N, CA, C and O atoms as a DFTB+ gen file, in Angstrom:
792 C
 N C O
     1  1       0.945      -0.962      -0.005
     2  2       0.177      -0.841       0.518
     3  2       0.487       1.204      -0.096
     4  3      -0.053       2.167      -0.640
     5  1       2.105       0.572       0.729
     6  2       3.231       1.954       0.772
     7  2       4.028       2.405      -0.327
     8  3       4.312       3.603      -0.366
     9  1       4.500       1.513      -1.369
    10  2       5.413       1.142      -2.585
    11  2       5.879       2.331      -2.377
    12  3       6.627       2.450      -1.407
    13  1       5.648       3.274      -3.025
    14  2       6.322       4.691      -3.263
    15  2       7.057       5.046      -2.015
    16  3       8.271       4.848      -2.004
    17  1       6.478       5.542      -0.972
    18  2       7.153       6.413      -0.150
    19  2       7.831       5.308       0.759
    20  3       8.204       5.817       1.816
    21  1       8.120       3.897       0.674
    22  2       8.679       2.821       1.085
    23  2      10.016       3.326      -0.044
    24  3      11.103       3.690       0.405
    25  1       9.726       3.275      -1.508
    26  2      10.634       3.090      -2.409
    27  2      11.577       4.668      -2.375
    28  3      12.631       4.856      -2.983
    29  1      10.852       5.685      -1.489
    30  2      11.620       7.147      -1.469
    31  2      12.634       7.381      -0.100
    32  3      13.257       8.416       0.136
    33  1      12.627       6.360       0.583
    34  2      12.823       6.639       1.282
    35  2      13.855       4.995       2.323
    36  3      13.978       4.467       3.428
    37  1      14.275       4.924       0.991
    38  2      15.230       3.401       1.096
    39  2      16.489       3.598       2.579
    40  3      16.841       2.696       3.339
    41  1      16.969       5.163       2.608
    42  2      18.120       5.127       3.169
    43  2      17.497       5.448       4.703
    44  3      18.266       5.261       5.646
    45  1      16.376       5.839       4.935
    46  2      15.465       6.423       6.478
    47  2      16.367       5.288       7.433
    48  3      17.028       4.303       7.104
    49  1      16.197       5.640       8.185
    50  2      16.511       5.151       9.809
    51  2      15.167       4.538      10.251
    52  3      14.551       5.420      10.850
    53  1      14.372       3.259      10.200
    54  2      13.108       3.124      11.326
    55  2      13.811       2.042      12.077
    56  3      14.982       1.758      12.332
    57  1      12.441       1.474      12.370
    58  2      12.440       0.506      13.541
    59  2      10.663      -0.483      13.604
    60  3       9.611       0.126      13.795
    61  1      10.698      -1.336      13.491
    62  2       9.809      -2.026      13.442
    63  2       8.884      -2.005      14.733
    64  3       9.188      -2.038      15.925
    65  1       7.307      -1.921      13.916
    66  2       6.240      -1.872      15.067
    67  2       5.626      -3.204      15.232
    68  3       4.857      -3.762      14.449
    69  1       6.091      -3.649      16.405
    70  2       5.620      -5.508      16.863
    71  2       4.344      -5.339      17.014
    72  3       3.637      -4.368      16.746
    73  1       4.064      -6.492      17.524
    74  2       2.843      -7.299      17.135
    75  2       2.021      -6.668      18.397
    76  3       0.821      -6.394      18.384
    77  1       3.231      -6.440      19.862
    78  2       2.554      -5.697      21.143
    79  2       1.976      -4.335      20.582
    80  3       0.774      -4.068      20.573
    81  1       3.215      -3.315      20.006
    82  2       2.612      -2.303      19.611
    83  2       1.724      -1.789      18.837
    84  3       1.377      -0.610      18.910
    85  1       0.955      -3.197      17.456
    86  2       0.142      -3.432      16.801
    87  2      -1.100      -3.586      17.921
    88  3      -1.840      -2.625      18.129
    89  1      -1.202      -4.322      18.331
    90  2      -2.719      -4.728      19.595
    91  2      -3.073      -3.585      20.261
    92  3      -4.269      -3.293      20.267
    93  1      -2.090      -2.696      20.965
    94  2      -2.695      -1.333      21.477
    95  2      -4.141      -0.843      20.577
    96  3      -5.291      -0.614      20.952
    97  1      -3.649      -0.817      19.570
    98  2      -4.853       0.187      18.138
    99  2      -4.879      -0.232      17.244
   100  3      -4.590       0.333      16.189
   101  1      -5.334      -1.680      17.418
   102  2      -6.021      -2.784      16.341
   103  2      -7.996      -2.507      16.159
   104  3      -8.805      -2.603      15.236
   105  1      -8.050      -2.126      17.662
   106  2      -9.485      -2.306      17.281
   107  2     -10.075      -0.489      17.615
   108  3     -11.275      -0.324      17.839
   109  1      -8.845       1.084      17.610
   110  2      -8.971       1.957      17.390
   111  2      -8.423       2.749      16.391
   112  3      -8.522       3.951      16.147
   113  1      -7.828       1.843      15.866
   114  2      -6.834       2.854      14.476
   115  2      -7.304       2.542      13.184
   116  3      -7.653       1.398      12.891
   117  1      -7.336       3.499      12.381
   118  2      -7.925       2.466      10.466
   119  2      -7.027       1.619      10.333
   120  3      -5.937       1.667      10.901
   121  1      -7.577       0.353       9.204
   122  2      -6.571      -0.625       8.736
   123  2      -5.329      -0.148       7.360
   124  3      -4.411      -0.766       6.821
   125  1      -6.020       1.558       7.154
   126  2      -4.480       2.292       6.903
   127  2      -3.332       2.574       7.644
   128  3      -2.252       2.346       7.098
   129  1      -3.344       2.956       8.609
   130  2      -2.866       3.700       9.695
   131  2      -1.840       2.206      10.178
   132  3      -0.623       2.036      10.103
   133  1      -3.156       1.124      10.771
   134  2      -2.143      -0.053      10.995
   135  2      -1.111      -0.833       9.716
   136  3      -0.047      -1.429       9.884
   137  1      -1.732      -0.622       8.650
   138  2      -0.460      -0.998       7.228
   139  2       0.478       0.136       7.122
   140  3       1.433       0.167       6.346
   141  1       0.244       0.790       7.705
   142  2       1.798       1.978       7.564
   143  2       2.529       1.446       8.827
   144  3       3.737       1.313       8.632
   145  1       2.203       1.185       9.791
   146  2       2.811       0.743      10.661
   147  2       3.351      -0.539      10.279
   148  3       4.581      -0.575      10.291
   149  1       2.710      -1.687       9.916
   150  2       3.471      -2.800       9.484
   151  2       4.777      -2.369       8.199
   152  3       5.923      -2.808       8.098
   153  1       4.316      -1.733       7.662
   154  2       4.553      -1.643       5.871
   155  2       6.286      -0.950       5.903
   156  3       7.255      -1.372       5.271
   157  1       6.229       0.184       6.831
   158  2       7.281       0.896       7.510
   159  2       7.530       1.083       8.837
   160  3       8.628       1.621       8.986
   161  1       6.969       0.862       9.854
   162  2       7.595       0.791      11.277
   163  2       7.306       2.337      11.493
   164  3       6.542       3.005      10.796
   165  1       8.036       2.790      12.563
   166  2       8.207       3.824      13.286
   167  2       9.234       4.607      12.811
   168  3       9.686       4.064      11.803
   169  1       9.903       5.787      13.106
   170  2      11.071       6.243      12.528
   171  2      11.187       7.311      11.474
   172  3      10.222       8.060      11.327
   173  1      12.301       7.474      10.692
   174  2      12.859       9.125      10.155
   175  2      13.210       9.076       9.111
   176  3      14.204       8.550       8.610
   177  1      12.133       9.820       8.566
   178  2      11.516       9.445       6.723
   179  2      12.209      10.706       6.098
   180  3      13.100      11.453       6.502
   181  1      11.460      10.655       4.964
   182  2      11.865      11.653       3.225
   183  2      13.272      13.038       3.689
   184  3      13.469      14.238       3.500
   185  1      13.885      11.954       4.315
   186  2      15.888      12.375       4.853
   187  2      15.268      13.648       6.150
   188  3      15.516      14.851       6.065
   189  1      14.815      13.291       6.772
   190  2      14.568      13.465       8.102
   191  2      13.325      14.827       7.680
   192  3      13.715      15.760       8.383
   193  1      12.402      15.193       7.096
   194  2      11.452      15.980       7.293
   195  2      10.611      15.433       8.154
   196  3      10.470      16.101       9.179
   197  1       9.626      13.847       8.065
   198  2       8.938      13.782       8.815
   199  2       9.245      12.171       9.353
   200  3       9.585      11.200       8.676
   201  1       9.040      12.250      10.546
   202  2       9.092      10.641      12.030
   203  2       7.408      10.345      12.047
   204  3       6.427      11.023      12.352
   205  1       7.583       9.209      11.639
   206  2       5.919       8.010      12.389
   207  2       6.300       7.674      13.322
   208  3       7.376       7.083      13.235
   209  1       5.844       7.787      14.398
   210  2       6.342       7.959      15.818
   211  2       5.289       7.315      16.726
   212  3       4.117       7.293      16.352
   213  1       5.748       6.658      18.201
   214  2       4.770       6.093      18.663
   215  2       3.781       7.623      18.932
   216  3       4.103       8.809      18.872
   217  1       2.412       6.905      19.259
   218  2       1.568       7.771      19.437
   219  2       1.412       8.174      20.889
   220  3       1.007       9.314      21.116
   221  1       1.716       7.286      21.990
   222  2       2.353       7.165      23.063
   223  2       2.618       8.596      23.531
   224  3       2.116       9.300      24.407
   225  1       3.875       8.821      22.363
   226  2       4.549       9.585      22.581
   227  2       4.148      11.133      23.115
   228  3       4.656      11.917      23.916
   229  1       3.155      11.149      22.382
   230  2       2.335      12.624      22.001
   231  2       1.000      12.629      22.019
   232  3       0.151      13.244      21.374
   233  1       0.957      11.660      23.061
   234  2      -0.789      11.659      23.927
   235  2      -1.611      12.783      24.898
   236  3      -2.639      13.381      25.217
   237  1      -0.290      12.516      25.045
   238  2      -1.027      13.826      26.289
   239  2      -1.060      15.127      25.820
   240  3      -1.921      15.928      26.184
   241  1       0.005      15.442      24.874
   242  2       0.180      17.031      24.092
   243  2      -1.646      17.122      23.528
   244  3      -2.486      17.829      24.083
   245  1      -1.963      16.043      22.089
   246  2      -2.847      15.862      21.860
   247  2      -3.889      16.146      22.433
   248  3      -4.535      17.072      21.944
   249  1      -4.394      15.502      23.591
   250  2      -5.119      15.513      24.625
   251  2      -5.265      16.565      24.840
   252  3      -6.330      16.919      24.335
   253  1      -4.528      17.762      25.600
   254  2      -4.939      18.916      25.879
   255  2      -4.967      19.946      24.611
   256  3      -5.948      20.690      24.597
   257  1      -4.446      20.028      24.016
   258  2      -4.191      20.579      22.999
   259  2      -5.298      20.551      21.840
   260  3      -5.609      21.520      21.147
   261  1      -5.574      19.887      21.799
   262  2      -6.940      19.397      20.368
   263  2      -8.056      18.794      20.927
   264  3      -8.231      17.761      20.280
   265  1      -8.820      18.883      21.704
   266  2      -9.649      17.859      22.347
   267  2     -10.774      18.561      21.830
   268  3     -11.031      19.696      22.232
   269  1     -11.510      17.946      20.916
   270  2     -12.988      18.247      20.651
   271  2     -14.342      17.310      20.924
   272  3     -13.764      16.234      21.076
   273  1     -15.450      17.067      21.052
   274  2     -16.647      16.716      21.863
   275  2     -16.847      15.350      21.059
   276  3     -17.292      14.305      21.533
   277  1     -16.314      15.630      19.394
   278  2     -16.447      14.294      19.158
   279  2     -15.436      13.467      18.743
   280  3     -15.573      12.482      18.017
   281  1     -14.091      14.017      19.369
   282  2     -13.374      12.929      19.033
   283  2     -13.356      11.639      19.368
   284  3     -12.434      11.575      20.181
   285  1     -13.941      10.256      19.206
   286  2     -13.860       9.142      19.802
   287  2     -12.162       9.011      19.943
   288  3     -11.685       8.948      21.076
   289  1     -11.578       8.985      19.157
   290  2     -10.502       8.737      18.981
   291  2      -9.558       9.517      18.445
   292  3      -9.718       9.828      17.265
   293  1      -8.444       9.985      19.114
   294  2      -7.235      10.977      18.565
   295  2      -6.073      10.572      18.593
   296  3      -5.488      10.823      19.646
   297  1      -5.153       9.701      17.362
   298  2      -4.313       9.050      17.579
   299  2      -2.895      10.264      16.512
   300  3      -2.848      10.656      15.346
   301  1      -1.843      10.478      17.929
   302  2      -0.511      11.219      16.410
   303  2       0.053      10.651      16.496
   304  3       0.733      10.234      17.434
   305  1      -0.119      10.285      14.784
   306  2       1.396       9.236      13.970
   307  2       2.620       9.454      13.507
   308  3       3.608       8.722      13.556
   309  1       2.442      10.841      12.911
   310  2       3.796      11.449      12.435
   311  2       3.961      12.994      12.976
   312  3       2.987      13.742      13.069
   313  1       5.131      13.340      13.278
   314  2       5.603      14.824      13.458
   315  2       5.981      15.162      12.496
   316  3       6.130      14.291      11.639
   317  1       6.220      16.150      12.256
   318  2       7.154      16.893      11.220
   319  2       8.288      17.300      11.951
   320  3       8.269      17.368      13.180
   321  1       9.598      17.667      11.042
   322  2      11.170      18.779      11.195
   323  2      10.959      19.519      12.803
   324  3      11.523      19.448      13.895
   325  1       9.836      20.227      12.226
   326  2       9.168      21.703      12.974
   327  2       8.259      21.333      13.870
   328  3       7.491      22.265      14.108
   329  1       7.895      19.848      14.787
   330  2       7.602      19.631      15.660
   331  2       5.974      20.073      15.263
   332  3       5.304      20.768      16.027
   333  1       5.518      19.622      14.115
   334  2       4.217      20.518      13.737
   335  2       3.773      18.501      13.608
   336  3       4.639      17.665      13.348
   337  1       2.110      18.109      13.892
   338  2       1.819      16.829      14.435
   339  2       0.733      16.317      13.255
   340  3      -0.045      17.082      12.684
   341  1       0.812      15.215      13.061
   342  2      -0.144      14.874      11.904
   343  2      -0.832      14.616      13.245
   344  3      -0.249      15.022      14.250
   345  1      -2.361      13.799      13.417
   346  2      -3.272      13.264      14.355
   347  2      -4.530      12.505      13.586
   348  3      -5.538      13.120      13.237
   349  1      -4.288      10.761      13.319
   350  2      -5.894      10.646      12.786
   351  2      -6.878      10.727      13.939
   352  3      -6.757      10.327      15.097
   353  1      -8.168      11.523      13.157
   354  2      -9.080      11.387      14.440
   355  2     -10.764      10.897      14.008
   356  3     -11.535      11.338      13.156
   357  1     -10.911       9.665      15.139
   358  2     -12.125       8.949      14.713
   359  2     -13.168       9.706      15.460
   360  3     -13.195       9.944      16.667
   361  1     -14.088      10.071      14.465
   362  2     -14.767      11.123      14.987
   363  2     -16.262      10.120      14.617
   364  3     -16.555       9.178      13.881
   365  1     -17.034      11.138      15.792
   366  2     -18.309      10.742      15.761
   367  2     -19.518      11.598      15.482
   368  3     -20.675      11.399      15.853
   369  1     -19.159      12.334      14.943
   370  2     -19.684      13.284      13.823
   371  2     -19.876      12.398      12.574
   372  3     -19.009      11.637      12.146
   373  1     -21.016      12.561      12.068
   374  2     -21.149      11.737      10.600
   375  2     -20.829      12.912       9.599
   376  3     -20.384      12.412       8.566
   377  1     -20.883      14.176       9.522
   378  2     -21.098      14.958       8.729
   379  2     -19.651      15.280       8.001
   380  3     -19.349      15.493       6.827
   381  1     -18.709      15.206       9.524
   382  2     -17.661      15.885       9.391
   383  2     -16.543      13.913       9.207
   384  3     -15.795      13.780       8.239
   385  1     -16.619      13.299       9.755
   386  2     -16.558      11.503       9.285
   387  2     -15.034      11.605      10.104
   388  3     -14.596      12.622      10.641
   389  1     -14.566      10.671      10.060
   390  2     -12.812       9.999      10.404
   391  2     -12.208      11.031       9.648
   392  3     -12.882      11.553       8.759
   393  1     -10.726      11.519       9.911
   394  2     -10.427      12.607       8.864
   395  2      -8.844      12.741      10.081
   396  3      -8.830      12.468      11.281
   397  1      -7.699      13.239       9.230
   398  2      -6.743      13.636       9.208
   399  2      -6.768      15.203       9.769
   400  3      -7.657      16.001       9.473
   401  1      -5.265      15.601      10.917
   402  2      -5.725      16.899      11.405
   403  2      -4.210      17.204      11.367
   404  3      -3.421      16.717      12.177
   405  1      -3.789      18.214      10.167
   406  2      -2.678      18.418      10.868
   407  2      -2.316      19.871      11.842
   408  3      -2.909      20.884      11.471
   409  1      -1.520      19.991      12.875
   410  2      -1.630      20.803      13.955
   411  2      -0.375      21.307      13.523
   412  3       0.493      20.460      13.311
   413  1      -0.012      22.828      13.297
   414  2       1.079      23.818      12.758
   415  2       1.322      23.518      14.214
   416  3       0.328      22.975      14.698
   417  1       2.292      23.681      15.072
   418  2       2.794      24.009      16.357
   419  2       3.624      25.577      15.993
   420  3       3.844      26.238      17.008
   421  1       4.139      26.282      14.529
   422  2       4.308      27.296      14.917
   423  2       3.470      28.244      14.554
   424  3       3.736      29.420      14.801
   425  1       2.425      27.912      13.966
   426  2       1.525      28.812      13.773
   427  2       0.444      29.176      14.721
   428  3       0.093      30.347      14.862
   429  1       0.043      28.433      15.211
   430  2      -1.314      27.796      15.647
   431  2      -2.209      27.823      14.910
   432  3      -3.039      28.727      14.811
   433  1      -2.132      26.529      14.111
   434  2      -3.341      26.729      13.376
   435  2      -3.555      24.757      13.604
   436  3      -2.780      23.881      13.991
   437  1      -4.976      24.748      13.139
   438  2      -5.163      23.375      12.542
   439  2      -5.791      23.051      11.355
   440  3      -6.971      23.396      11.289
   441  1      -5.038      22.137       9.821
   442  2      -5.736      21.914       8.977
   443  2      -6.695      20.408       9.227
   444  3      -6.466      19.691      10.201
   445  1      -7.772      20.072       8.206
   446  2      -8.587      18.623       8.200
   447  2      -8.789      18.271       6.852
   448  3      -9.222      18.892       5.881
   449  1      -8.346      17.053       7.035
   450  2      -8.075      16.581       5.297
   451  2      -8.494      15.463       5.414
   452  3      -8.764      15.112       6.562
   453  1      -8.713      14.468       4.277
   454  2      -9.769      13.304       4.343
   455  2      -8.701      12.386       5.003
   456  3      -7.494      12.591       5.136
   457  1      -9.738      10.926       5.521
   458  2      -8.544      10.186       5.908
   459  2      -7.727       9.154       5.137
   460  3      -7.323       8.025       5.416
   461  1      -7.625       9.978       4.019
   462  2      -7.049       8.846       2.464
   463  2      -5.123       8.765       3.273
   464  3      -4.376       9.743       3.299
   465  1      -4.911       7.959       3.588
   466  2      -3.375       7.473       4.083
   467  2      -2.099       7.379       2.738
   468  3      -0.938       7.725       2.522
   469  1      -3.387       6.574       1.995
   470  2      -2.343       6.477       0.843
   471  2      -2.428       7.570      -0.190
   472  3      -1.628       7.552      -1.125
   473  1      -3.182       8.360      -0.111
   474  2      -3.493      10.120      -0.935
   475  2      -1.909      10.236       0.298
   476  3      -0.893       9.663      -0.095
   477  1      -1.867      10.825       1.400
   478  2      -1.304      11.707       2.174
   479  2       0.436      10.916       1.986
   480  3       1.397      11.500       1.483
   481  1       0.447       9.701       2.457
   482  2       1.978       9.266       1.965
   483  2       2.574       9.231       0.705
   484  3       3.758       9.433       0.434
   485  1       1.598       8.943      -0.084
   486  2       2.154       8.363      -1.490
   487  2       2.074       9.386      -2.672
   488  3       2.511       8.999      -3.755
   489  1       1.579      10.609      -2.581
   490  2       1.312      11.245      -3.229
   491  2       1.540      12.966      -2.219
   492  3       2.319      13.789      -2.700
   493  1       1.098      13.165      -1.430
   494  2       1.065      14.420      -0.883
   495  2       2.542      15.225      -0.364
   496  3       2.992      16.364      -0.486
   497  1       2.966      14.038       0.231
   498  2       4.194      14.192       1.085
   499  2       5.599      14.584       0.548
   500  3       6.690      14.821       1.067
   501  1       4.861      14.531      -1.336
   502  2       6.361      14.218      -2.372
   503  2       6.054      15.715      -3.190
   504  3       6.821      15.984      -4.115
   505  1       5.109      16.550      -2.913
   506  2       4.806      17.117      -4.028
   507  2       5.176      18.520      -3.302
   508  3       4.806      18.773      -2.156
   509  1       6.102      19.580      -4.255
   510  2       6.394      20.612      -3.372
   511  2       5.321      21.835      -3.287
   512  3       5.372      22.798      -2.522
   513  1       4.631      21.630      -3.977
   514  2       3.525      23.008      -3.312
   515  2       2.897      22.704      -2.124
   516  3       2.897      23.513      -1.197
   517  1       2.264      21.428      -2.033
   518  2       1.527      20.636      -0.944
   519  2       2.381      21.243       0.776
   520  3       1.869      21.698       1.799
   521  1       3.955      20.940       0.373
   522  2       5.163      20.984       1.458
   523  2       5.485      22.380       1.379
   524  3       6.423      22.772       2.073
   525  1       4.830      23.251       0.608
   526  2       4.743      24.602       0.418
   527  2       3.874      24.964       1.486
   528  3       4.055      24.973       2.704
   529  1       2.754      25.304       0.682
   530  2       0.991      25.645       1.127
   531  2       0.963      24.984       2.066
   532  3       1.627      25.298       3.054
   533  1       0.359      24.118       2.045
   534  2      -0.520      23.203       2.836
   535  2       0.370      23.375       4.229
   536  3       0.186      24.264       5.060
   537  1       1.295      22.412       4.296
   538  2       2.386      22.550       5.615
   539  2       3.842      23.496       5.569
   540  3       4.703      23.368       6.439
   541  1       3.964      24.396       4.492
   542  2       4.745      25.555       5.578
   543  2       6.125      25.055       5.954
   544  3       6.924      25.431       6.812
   545  1       6.167      23.868       4.838
   546  2       7.736      23.026       5.071
   547  2       8.779      23.027       4.047
   548  3       9.698      22.209       3.996
   549  1       8.510      24.362       2.928
   550  2       9.517      24.180       2.083
   551  2      11.286      24.962       2.560
   552  3      12.349      24.905       1.941
   553  1      11.025      25.471       3.564
   554  2      12.482      25.846       3.738
   555  2      13.189      24.709       4.601
   556  3      14.293      24.625       5.139
   557  1      12.078      23.868       4.501
   558  2      13.490      22.709       5.092
   559  2      14.617      22.630       4.989
   560  3      15.498      22.824       5.826
   561  1      14.705      22.145       3.259
   562  2      16.000      22.334       2.877
   563  2      17.794      23.109       3.397
   564  3      18.966      22.875       3.692
   565  1      16.908      23.967       3.214
   566  2      17.890      25.172       3.494
   567  2      18.409      25.031       5.151
   568  3      19.545      24.933       5.616
   569  1      17.049      25.068       5.821
   570  2      17.115      24.951       7.531
   571  2      18.501      24.006       8.258
   572  3      19.324      24.244       9.142
   573  1      18.103      22.371       6.972
   574  2      19.061      21.069       7.293
   575  2      20.509      20.787       7.322
   576  3      21.405      20.286       8.001
   577  1      20.115      21.674       5.671
   578  2      22.217      22.751       5.238
   579  2      22.737      23.280       6.494
   580  3      23.666      22.761       7.113
   581  1      21.921      24.639       6.953
   582  2      22.253      25.541       7.668
   583  2      22.778      24.589       9.398
   584  3      23.950      24.680       9.762
   585  1      21.558      23.613      10.413
   586  2      21.852      23.158      11.350
   587  2      22.325      22.185      11.583
   588  3      22.853      21.685      12.577
   589  1      22.056      21.792      10.265
   590  2      22.553      19.674      10.125
   591  2      21.494      18.962      10.658
   592  3      20.569      19.645      11.099
   593  1      21.384      17.577      10.738
   594  2      20.823      16.707      11.282
   595  2      20.500      16.755      12.767
   596  3      21.277      16.964      13.699
   597  1      19.142      16.510      12.797
   598  2      18.512      16.222      14.168
   599  2      18.382      15.298      14.872
   600  3      18.092      14.336      14.161
   601  1      18.445      14.935      16.221
   602  2      18.304      14.044      17.242
   603  2      16.946      13.407      16.800
   604  3      16.370      13.588      15.728
   605  1      16.552      12.618      17.857
   606  2      15.302      11.705      17.688
   607  2      14.514      12.508      18.747
   608  3      13.285      12.564      18.785
   609  1      15.131      12.959      19.373
   610  2      14.066      13.760      20.571
   611  2      14.270      15.661      19.978
   612  3      14.228      16.666      20.688
   613  1      14.393      15.605      19.121
   614  2      15.214      17.861      18.691
   615  2      14.361      17.634      17.838
   616  3      14.245      16.458      17.494
   617  1      13.280      18.889      17.063
   618  2      12.945      19.520      16.520
   619  2      13.552      20.641      15.630
   620  3      14.775      20.552      15.739
   621  1      13.236      21.588      14.854
   622  2      13.649      23.033      14.334
   623  2      12.344      23.483      15.153
   624  3      11.266      22.942      15.396
   625  1      13.044      24.961      15.531
   626  2      12.170      26.100      16.262
   627  2      12.169      27.118      16.136
   628  3      13.392      27.259      16.157
   629  1      11.860      27.927      16.026
   630  2      12.097      29.490      16.070
   631  2      11.700      29.883      17.345
   632  3      10.731      29.476      17.987
   633  1      12.758      30.930      17.735
   634  2      13.066      30.907      19.083
   635  2      13.520      32.869      19.092
   636  3      14.589      33.376      18.753
   637  1      12.346      33.517      19.570
   638  2      11.502      33.094      20.323
   639  2      10.260      32.363      19.427
   640  3      10.181      32.106      18.226
   641  1       9.457      32.177      20.402
   642  2       8.428      30.801      19.648
   643  2       7.534      31.726      18.314
   644  3       7.979      32.739      18.853
   645  1       7.175      31.968      17.790
   646  2       6.170      32.755      17.158
   647  2       4.905      33.254      17.693
   648  3       4.359      34.313      17.379
   649  1       4.561      32.524      18.396
   650  2       3.455      32.825      19.157
   651  2       3.321      33.531      20.434
   652  3       2.375      33.968      21.089
   653  1       4.937      33.483      20.594
   654  2       5.170      35.067      21.562
   655  2       5.732      35.930      20.983
   656  3       6.692      36.495      21.507
   657  1       5.286      36.259      19.755
   658  2       5.866      37.583      19.094
   659  2       7.387      37.372      18.625
   660  3       8.057      38.314      18.201
   661  1       7.897      36.018      18.738
   662  2       9.255      36.009      17.692
   663  2       9.474      36.072      16.268
   664  3       8.668      35.210      15.915
   665  1       9.829      36.355      15.555
   666  2      10.353      36.494      13.914
   667  2      10.525      35.523      13.353
   668  3      11.490      34.769      13.483
   669  1       9.663      35.408      12.689
   670  2       9.484      34.741      11.295
   671  2      11.182      35.201      10.323
   672  3      11.308      36.140       9.537
   673  1      11.822      34.606      10.563
   674  2      12.900      34.813       9.736
   675  2      13.825      32.812      10.447
   676  3      13.459      31.888      11.173
   677  1      15.034      33.147       9.644
   678  2      15.658      32.033       9.344
   679  2      16.826      31.981      10.339
   680  3      17.268      30.950      10.847
   681  1      17.233      33.137      10.534
   682  2      18.263      33.036      11.862
   683  2      17.687      32.867      13.337
   684  3      18.327      32.724      14.379
   685  1      16.493      32.913      13.176
   686  2      15.264      32.768      14.493
   687  2      15.172      31.299      14.827
   688  3      14.538      30.933      15.817
   689  1      15.950      30.221      13.815
   690  2      15.589      28.929      13.865
   691  2      16.596      28.658      14.500
   692  3      17.678      29.242      14.429
   693  1      16.182      27.322      15.484
   694  2      17.291      26.966      16.266
   695  2      17.195      25.444      16.287
   696  3      16.223      25.225      15.564
   697  1      17.652      24.295      16.704
   698  2      17.748      22.940      17.516
   699  2      17.219      22.893      18.512
   700  3      17.997      23.225      19.407
   701  1      16.071      22.598      18.937
   702  2      15.569      22.491      20.621
   703  2      14.615      21.287      20.507
   704  3      13.870      21.056      19.555
   705  1      14.751      20.571      21.605
   706  2      13.986      19.526      22.031
   707  2      12.570      19.731      21.688
   708  3      11.889      20.757      21.691
   709  1      12.404      19.010      21.513
   710  2      10.256      18.620      21.230
   711  2       9.732      19.048      22.218
   712  3       9.654      20.236      22.530
   713  1       9.335      18.158      22.789
   714  2       8.206      18.078      23.865
   715  2       8.172      19.806      24.675
   716  3       7.236      20.556      24.400
   717  1       9.432      20.321      25.780
   718  2       9.669      21.568      26.030
   719  2       9.292      22.666      25.163
   720  3       8.728      23.679      25.576
   721  1       9.690      22.398      23.639
   722  2       9.070      23.105      22.642
   723  2       7.805      23.441      22.408
   724  3       7.192      24.473      22.683
   725  1       7.403      22.243      21.751
   726  2       6.094      22.404      21.526
   727  2       5.488      22.403      22.223
   728  3       4.530      23.167      22.101
   729  1       5.584      21.545      23.486
   730  2       4.539      22.509      24.897
   731  2       4.450      24.088      24.997
   732  3       3.365      24.636      24.798
   733  1       5.450      24.737      25.269
   734  2       5.416      26.064      25.469
   735  2       5.231      26.884      24.527
   736  3       5.031      28.070      24.791
   737  1       5.268      26.245      22.720
   738  2       4.163      26.952      21.823
   739  2       3.117      26.468      22.609
   740  3       3.033      27.073      23.678
   741  1       2.389      25.691      22.469
   742  2       0.992      25.872      22.574
   743  2       0.463      25.900      23.885
   744  3      -0.687      25.538      24.137
   745  1       1.291      26.332      24.756
   746  2       0.762      26.721      25.699
   747  2       0.578      28.994      25.474
   748  3       0.047      29.743      26.294
   749  1       0.975      29.240      24.657
   750  2       1.515      30.579      24.238
   751  2      -0.280      30.409      23.092
   752  3      -1.062      31.358      23.024
   753  1      -0.425      29.656      22.688
   754  2      -1.413      29.768      21.496
   755  2      -2.424      29.456      22.102
   756  3      -3.454      30.115      21.961
   757  1      -2.367      28.495      22.829
   758  2      -3.931      28.651      23.388
   759  2      -5.159      27.782      22.625
   760  3      -5.404      26.769      23.280
   761  1      -5.647      27.852      21.923
   762  2      -6.586      27.426      21.675
   763  2      -6.233      27.572      19.379
   764  3      -6.290      28.505      18.578
   765  1      -5.885      25.962      19.260
   766  2      -5.541      25.936      17.729
   767  2      -6.827      27.080      16.695
   768  3      -7.985      27.164      17.103
   769  1      -6.564      27.526      15.943
   770  2      -7.508      28.444      15.183
   771  2      -7.559      27.455      13.249
   772  3      -6.721      26.876      12.557
   773  1      -9.187      27.810      13.111
   774  2      -8.560      26.714      12.120
   775  2      -7.714      27.680      10.465
   776  3      -7.856      28.899      10.370
   777  1      -7.185      27.146       9.736
   778  2      -6.129      27.505       8.910
   779  2      -6.926      27.879       7.405
   780  3      -7.467      27.044       6.679
   781  1      -6.854      29.146       7.188
   782  2      -7.574      29.613       6.132
   783  2      -6.902      29.747       4.804
   784  3      -6.125      30.702       4.799
   785  1      -6.956      29.110       3.708
   786  2      -6.427      29.224       2.954
   787  2      -6.367      31.169       2.197
   788  3      -7.372      31.866       2.340
   789  1      -5.593      31.525       1.751
   790  2      -5.402      32.841       1.471
   791  2      -4.975      32.838      -0.172
   792  3      -4.730      33.898      -0.748
């Protein structure tokens, strides 16, 4: 199912998602997400831009900062090199249906996408216009070249964070510890606002 994604990530760092891990999510995660964990595992992909993560590591953050009354389950499954999160939402709201939310930690916004994992992993993550317009990740190559590769507990972050009035320039991006950074950013953001295309 994820052949293109995997073919573009032959040099990635990953670990197997074992049966004990999968068993925790088999009743709440969609089969496409289970298949992603089975085929790709957990790890660092797309030259470090994306990390498929253990949801438990980010669950408390999502529960605190993206709680909706219609969320039957909210499963964080991927994080960007800038600390932004992709979260699968199992929704009780029929009109909205199950979907994927992109939480942009830098800007304090969220976007809702279809829960089509095949589209996300085999097409959207490799389109330059998606990376730039949808996810605001077009700056990654030059920041990585300037600051180097990240460790597993790090991300690139604006210092000070944009939600406190920090400047949105490359000079204000540093390598930071991901959990303190995203928690601090979210505390200043308060409520994530829906991203409106301009």
